[in-house]
C-alpha positions, 0 to 999 in steps of 0.5 A: 498499500502506498502512502500519500505524499505529504511532502508539499506540507513541510517548508524547509525553507519556513522559520518553523522547526520542521517537527512543528509542522509535522506536528501541526499537519498531524493534529490538523488530520486529527482535528479534523477527522482525517485520522480518527480515535483508534486509528494507527499512524504509520511507522517513523519511517514511513511517515519520514518518506511521506514528509520527506524529513529524518525520523528524529522530526517525526519522532519529535512530533510525535513525542510532543503530540504523546505528551499532549494526549493527541497519541498514545504510543504502544512500543511494539505495537505503534502510535494510535490516535487517543482522543479527538480532544484531550481532556474531554474523554471520560474520566475512565479514558483519561485515567487508562490513556494515562496509564497505558501511555506510562506502562508503554513509556517504561517498554512493558507491552500489556493488553486490555481484555473486555 
């Protein structure tokens, strides 16, 4: 499957840092609904190719989005959209997302059966 080319969304000459431009673009896709809750983002390598930037740029953008609650990173599983608007989910969903992010950052893989 070929991913869409997003190189035209990034300006290497703009004063805004590359990771900030990727951050803005991904956040825009989440807010617009182009990326829905629980959607899996492409790998860092795939996104780097899409945007024409390094994996470090993609990693920084994802870290910022995850830190703000937009994304959740599950080690070995991928990066997923957590909420359309952080803080707007139920208390249970927010707590579970925070716990999952904390556990994943420690390198632990866990599953919730339900």
